[in-house]
C-alpha positions as CSV (number, residue, x, y, z in Angstrom):
1,X,-9.0,170.2,8.3
2,X,-6.6,173.1,8.9
3,X,-4.5,174.1,5.9
4,X,-0.9,173.0,6.4
5,X,0.5,176.0,4.4
6,X,-1.4,178.6,6.5
7,X,-0.2,176.9,9.8
8,X,3.3,176.9,8.5
9,X,3.2,180.6,7.5
10,X,2.0,181.6,11.0
11,X,4.5,179.2,12.7
12,X,7.5,180.5,10.7
13,X,6.4,184.0,11.3
14,X,6.5,183.5,15.1
15,X,9.8,181.7,14.9
16,X,11.3,184.6,12.8
17,X,10.3,187.1,15.5
18,X,11.8,184.9,18.2
19,X,15.0,184.5,16.3
20,X,15.5,188.3,16.1
21,X,15.1,188.5,19.9
22,X,17.5,185.6,20.3
23,X,20.1,187.6,18.4
24,X,19.5,190.5,20.9
25,X,19.7,188.2,23.9
26,X,22.9,186.4,22.7
27,X,24.7,189.7,23.0
28,X,23.7,190.4,26.6
29,X,25.8,189.7,29.6
30,X,25.2,186.2,31.1
31,X,23.4,185.1,27.9
32,X,26.4,184.6,25.6
33,X,27.1,180.9,26.4
34,X,25.9,178.8,23.5
35,X,25.8,175.7,25.6
36,X,23.6,177.4,28.3
37,X,21.3,179.0,25.7
38,X,20.7,175.7,23.8
39,X,20.4,173.7,27.0
40,X,17.5,175.6,28.4
41,X,15.9,175.7,25.0
42,X,15.9,171.9,25.0
43,X,15.1,171.5,28.7
44,X,11.8,173.3,28.6
45,X,10.6,171.1,25.8
46,X,9.7,168.6,28.5
47,X,6.5,170.6,28.9
48,X,5.4,168.7,25.8
49,X,4.4,166.0,28.2
50,X,1.4,168.2,29.1
51,X,-0.2,167.0,25.9
52,X,-0.5,163.4,27.1
53,X,-4.1,163.8,28.4
54,X,-5.2,165.0,25.0
55,X,-5.2,161.9,22.9
56,X,-1.8,160.2,23.6
57,X,-1.7,156.5,22.6
58,X,1.5,154.5,22.9
59,X,3.0,153.9,19.4
60,X,5.1,151.0,18.3
61,X,8.7,150.9,19.6
62,X,10.0,151.6,16.1
63,X,7.8,154.7,15.7
64,X,8.6,155.9,19.2
65,X,12.3,155.6,18.5
66,X,11.9,157.5,15.3
67,X,10.2,160.4,17.0
68,X,12.8,160.3,19.8
69,X,15.6,160.5,17.1
70,X,13.8,163.4,15.5
71,X,13.8,165.3,18.7
72,X,17.4,164.6,19.4
73,X,18.4,165.7,15.9
74,X,16.3,168.8,16.3
75,X,18.5,169.9,19.3
76,X,21.7,169.0,17.5
77,X,20.6,171.1,14.5
78,X,19.6,173.9,16.8
79,X,23.2,174.0,18.2
80,X,24.7,174.6,14.8
81,X,21.8,177.0,14.0
82,X,22.5,179.2,17.0
83,X,26.2,179.0,16.6
84,X,25.7,180.5,13.1
85,X,23.3,183.1,14.4
86,X,25.8,184.1,17.1
87,X,28.7,184.2,14.6
88,X,27.1,186.2,11.7
89,X,24.3,188.6,10.9
90,X,20.7,187.3,11.6
91,X,19.3,188.2,8.2
92,X,22.3,186.4,6.4
93,X,22.2,183.3,8.5
94,X,18.5,182.7,8.3
95,X,18.6,183.4,4.6
96,X,21.3,180.8,4.2
97,X,19.2,178.3,6.1
98,X,16.2,179.2,3.9
99,X,18.1,178.2,0.9
100,X,19.9,175.0,2.1
101,X,17.3,173.4,4.4
102,X,14.5,172.9,1.9
103,X,17.0,171.3,-0.5
104,X,18.2,168.9,2.2
105,X,14.6,168.2,3.3
106,X,13.3,167.4,-0.2
107,X,16.5,165.4,-1.0
108,X,15.7,163.2,2.0
109,X,12.0,163.1,1.5
110,X,12.1,161.7,-2.0
111,X,13.8,158.4,-1.1
112,X,12.5,158.0,2.5
113,X,8.9,159.3,2.0
114,X,8.4,158.8,-1.7
115,X,7.4,162.5,-1.9
116,X,6.2,163.9,-5.2
117,X,5.8,167.7,-5.2
118,X,3.5,167.6,-8.3
119,X,2.1,171.1,-8.9
120,X,4.0,172.6,-6.0
121,X,7.4,172.1,-7.6
122,X,7.5,175.6,-9.1
123,X,6.5,177.3,-5.9
124,X,9.0,175.2,-3.9
125,X,11.7,176.1,-6.5
126,X,10.9,179.8,-6.3
127,X,11.1,179.9,-2.5
128,X,14.4,178.0,-2.5
129,X,15.9,180.3,-5.2
130,X,14.8,183.2,-3.1
131,X,16.7,181.8,-0.1
132,X,19.9,181.4,-2.2
133,X,19.6,184.9,-3.6
134,X,19.3,186.4,-0.1
135,X,22.2,184.2,1.1
136,X,24.5,185.9,-1.5
137,X,23.2,189.4,-0.8
138,X,26.2,190.1,1.4
139,X,29.8,189.3,1.6
140,X,29.3,186.4,4.0
141,X,32.5,184.8,5.4
142,X,31.8,181.4,3.9
143,X,34.7,179.6,5.7
144,X,33.1,180.6,9.0
145,X,29.5,180.2,8.1
146,X,29.2,177.1,5.9
147,X,30.6,174.7,8.5
148,X,27.8,175.8,10.7
149,X,24.9,176.4,8.3
150,X,25.3,173.2,6.2
151,X,25.2,170.7,9.1
152,X,22.3,172.6,10.6
153,X,20.4,172.5,7.3
154,X,21.0,168.8,6.7
155,X,20.1,167.8,10.3
156,X,17.0,169.9,10.2
157,X,16.1,168.2,7.0
158,X,16.5,164.8,8.6
159,X,14.5,166.0,11.6
160,X,11.6,167.0,9.3
161,X,11.6,163.7,7.5
162,X,11.8,161.6,10.7
163,X,8.9,163.7,12.1
164,X,6.8,163.0,9.1
165,X,7.5,159.2,9.3
166,X,6.4,159.3,12.9
167,X,3.2,161.2,12.2
168,X,2.4,158.9,9.3
169,X,2.2,156.0,11.8
170,X,1.0,157.6,15.0
171,X,-1.4,160.2,16.2
172,X,0.0,163.7,16.3
173,X,0.0,164.0,20.1
174,X,1.8,160.6,20.4
175,X,4.5,161.5,18.0
176,X,4.9,165.0,19.4
177,X,5.3,163.8,23.0
178,X,8.1,161.4,22.0
179,X,9.7,164.2,19.9
180,X,9.9,166.5,22.9
181,X,11.3,163.7,25.0
182,X,14.1,163.3,22.4
183,X,14.8,167.1,22.5
184,X,14.9,167.0,26.3
185,X,17.3,164.1,26.2
186,X,19.5,166.0,23.9
187,X,19.7,168.9,26.3
188,X,20.5,166.6,29.2
189,X,23.3,165.1,27.1
190,X,25.0,168.6,27.1
191,X,25.5,168.1,30.9
192,X,27.8,165.1,30.2
193,X,30.7,167.4,29.2
194,X,32.2,169.1,32.3
195,X,33.1,172.3,30.6
196,X,29.6,172.7,29.2
197,X,28.0,171.8,32.5
198,X,30.0,174.5,34.3
199,X,29.1,176.9,31.5
200,X,25.4,176.2,31.7
201,X,25.0,176.8,35.4
202,X,27.6,179.7,35.6
203,X,26.0,181.7,32.9
204,X,22.5,180.9,34.2
205,X,23.4,182.5,37.5
206,X,25.1,185.5,35.9
207,X,22.2,186.4,33.6
208,X,20.2,189.5,35.0
209,X,16.5,188.9,35.9
210,X,15.4,191.1,32.9
211,X,17.3,188.9,30.5
212,X,16.0,185.7,32.1
213,X,12.4,187.0,31.8
214,X,13.0,188.0,28.2
215,X,14.5,184.6,27.5
216,X,11.5,182.7,28.9
217,X,8.9,184.9,27.2
218,X,10.8,184.4,23.9
219,X,11.1,180.7,24.5
220,X,7.3,180.6,24.9
221,X,6.9,182.5,21.6
222,X,9.4,180.2,19.9
223,X,7.7,177.1,21.5
224,X,4.3,178.0,20.0
225,X,6.0,178.6,16.6
226,X,7.9,175.3,16.8
227,X,4.8,173.4,17.8
228,X,2.9,174.9,14.9
229,X,5.8,173.9,12.5
230,X,5.6,170.3,13.7
231,X,1.7,170.4,13.4
232,X,2.1,171.8,9.9
233,X,4.4,168.9,9.0
234,X,1.8,166.5,10.2
235,X,-0.6,168.1,7.7
236,X,1.6,168.8,4.7
237,X,4.8,167.8,2.9
238,X,7.8,168.5,5.2
239,X,9.7,169.9,2.2
240,X,7.0,172.5,1.5
241,X,6.7,173.4,5.2
242,X,10.5,173.9,5.3
243,X,10.4,176.0,2.2
244,X,7.9,178.3,3.8
245,X,10.6,179.1,6.3
246,X,11.3,181.9,3.8
247,X,8.7,183.8,5.9
248,X,11.3,183.8,8.7
249,X,13.9,185.7,6.8
250,X,11.5,188.2,5.3
251,X,10.4,189.0,8.9
252,X,14.0,188.9,10.2
253,X,15.1,191.2,7.4
254,X,12.5,193.8,8.2
255,X,13.1,193.5,12.0
256,X,16.9,193.6,11.7
257,X,16.7,196.7,9.5
258,X,14.4,198.4,12.0
259,X,16.7,197.5,14.9
260,X,19.8,198.7,13.0
261,X,18.0,202.0,12.3
262,X,16.4,202.7,15.7
263,X,18.1,200.4,18.2
264,X,21.7,199.9,17.0
265,X,22.8,199.3,20.6
266,X,20.9,195.9,20.4
267,X,22.8,194.9,17.2
268,X,23.7,196.4,13.9
269,X,23.7,194.8,10.4
270,X,24.9,196.0,7.1
271,X,22.1,197.3,4.9
272,X,23.9,198.9,2.0
273,X,22.1,199.7,-1.3
274,X,23.2,196.4,-3.0
275,X,22.1,194.3,0.0
276,X,18.7,196.0,0.0
277,X,18.1,195.4,-3.7
278,X,19.2,191.8,-3.8
279,X,17.2,190.9,-0.7
280,X,14.2,192.6,-2.1
281,X,14.5,190.4,-5.2
282,X,14.9,187.4,-3.0
283,X,11.8,188.4,-1.0
284,X,9.8,188.6,-4.3
285,X,10.7,185.0,-5.1
286,X,9.6,183.9,-1.7
287,X,6.3,185.7,-1.9
288,X,5.6,184.3,-5.4
289,X,6.5,180.8,-4.2
290,X,4.2,181.1,-1.2
291,X,1.3,182.1,-3.4
292,X,1.8,179.2,-5.8
293,X,2.1,176.7,-2.9
294,X,-0.9,178.1,-1.2
295,X,-3.0,177.7,-4.5
296,X,-2.2,174.0,-4.5
297,X,-3.2,173.6,-0.8
298,X,0.2,172.5,0.5
299,X,-0.7,168.9,0.8
300,X,2.3,167.5,-0.8
301,X,2.6,164.5,1.5
302,X,0.5,162.1,3.3
303,X,-1.1,163.5,6.5
304,X,-0.7,161.7,9.8
305,X,-3.7,160.2,11.5
306,X,-5.9,162.7,13.1
């Protein structure tokens, strides 16, 4: 059986790379509409139906509804996530999510899933502390960021728990298909508001071909990463999988620094001496946590049926 921790590391690494490119794209002409950006992200999730021939079995109505709700929550959380990414610095916003989302996930996992982290508790704590350290590495405008980051973290935590419930009672393919249908339904719901609907189609037409191609390639990369995150949740505790999201902000920190130095026209972030030192300490906590969780196999929760 594939190791859930290794899958999560690869998945969050791919997502981290895609988020850096999202930050670049959100600054380009025709790509600045949040409604349009999130709509197409959710709309292409319908391709999850391509997995139906590979072991799909109709789950009970309750489990199907749980997976649908998880997908809908995922898109809602994504809205807040990208709003925060658009408003602040990529390395700060993802670091904040790395600190808050694992806390929300484990807080919901304990009563709803009966999760016991056992020997993984120290590793989980180190990764979470690392996220909080990196969050406070800069003078982040809390009044602007917290109303976006906290709802995103809590709803992502709920998404992870609902996914795990679905995978505990249905085969992975079955749960994932309904999850993607829920995400697609969430994107379609954006069309109900006239201003968003006009925004979606207007900005889609204005975006240059190069940006559209970059968006679709990046969505494929993010899609593979997101799929692997969901697969990892089916194999390991969702709180541990979410804690490994620390890999995202390590990668984003490195990429954001490189872009600021060599391609500042794409976007520029503040990398003063204090920020570098504090983020290096936070990264150290993340790496130490990853090693501890990896040594315990990452199987903090019940796996879904294979």
